[in-house]
N, C-alpha and C positions, 0 to 999 in steps of 0.2 A: 270828604270829596277827593283833595287829593289821591289821598290814601285810598280808598275806592275804584280812585282810577289807574290805580299802579295795580291796585291788586286782579284786577278786569285784562289788565293786557300779563302779568306774568300768567294765566291761569291760560289767558287762546296760547300763547306764546308755546307754552309748556302743552297744549291739546296736540299743535304738529311736532312731529320730527323732520328731520331733513339726509337726505338721500346716503348720509350713509347709513344708516339706521335701520335703512328695509330689510329685513329677513331676506332668510335665498330659500322659503317655502312658509303656504301656509296653509292649515287646516284647513279651509273650505275659499271657494269661490267670495265670499260672500265676509269673509274673513279684509281678505286682498284685497276688495273692492273701500273697503271703511280704511285698507289700512294710506294704503296710497294715494287716496281722495285730500289724509289726513297729511299726509307728507310737502312739505316742501320743495317741487324742481327746481331745475333750473330752466329746464325750458318747458314750456306745456301749450298747446295749440285745438281745438278742435278744427269740425267739416262742416261744412255747409251738404247734411243728404238731401237737404227739402224735396230732390229729384226722385227718393230710390225707392224703393213701394217694396223693400221688406228692414233696410239698416233705418231706425230709427235715431242714433247718435253714434258719435265718434269722439273721441276727447284722446290725445295721445302725451303722455308725460314720462321726461326722461332730462335723468339725470348727470346723462356728459351730450347726447344731442348725436350719441351712434345705434343706442337700443335704450330701447322703454317699455313705461308698459303700455298696450288700447283698450281703454272700457268701451264696447259698444253693445248699443242699444241695437238690441235683434228683435223683431216681431214683438217692440216691450217688453223685454228679460233682457241684464244685465248680461255681457260675457266681459270676464278680464283675458289679456291675452303678458306674455309677459316674457323682455325678452324681443322687442321687437325691432328689426333695426332700422334707424331715422330712413334711409334710402324705399326701404316697404313702404314705410307714413307715406309720405311724398308720394308716389306714385298713389298710390288709394287716395290723397286727398287728392290725385292728378288724374285719373280716370274715369274717360265718358259714363264709366258703367262702375258706378260703385257696386252692387250685390254682385257685377264678373270678377271683378274683380276682389275680393272678400273671398270670395267661394276656391279661384283661384289662387291666392298667391292667398292669404291667410290664418283662413277655417283649416282646425285641424292641423297647422301651424303651431308653435310659441305660445305653447302645452304652460300652463297654471305649477309649476308644481308644488304638492300636496304630501305635505308632512302624513302620512300615510301608520298615523299612531289612534 
């Protein structure tokens, strides 16, 4: 039983990576979301978007509390943003209208870097 628990801990720890191992670009958005969600970040945070008419979720992941990834649920589809400053995340969280803030400050910015292979 003890060997099984040690093996399980090894498998679980090997499935995640740390911030230093994150690639600079990704094959596609799905790969980026999978990698980001399996990474151990120093800072993770989510935001209550229950009053938004189209934003269904918002989660922020950062290695250094300066820049990070935003994974946002928009009309039940996941979008990922890269190198988003922490200050923008804080502005989004504190915005009276999450949708207006998203449309004016996030949408079209902080685009994920994709490989063109």
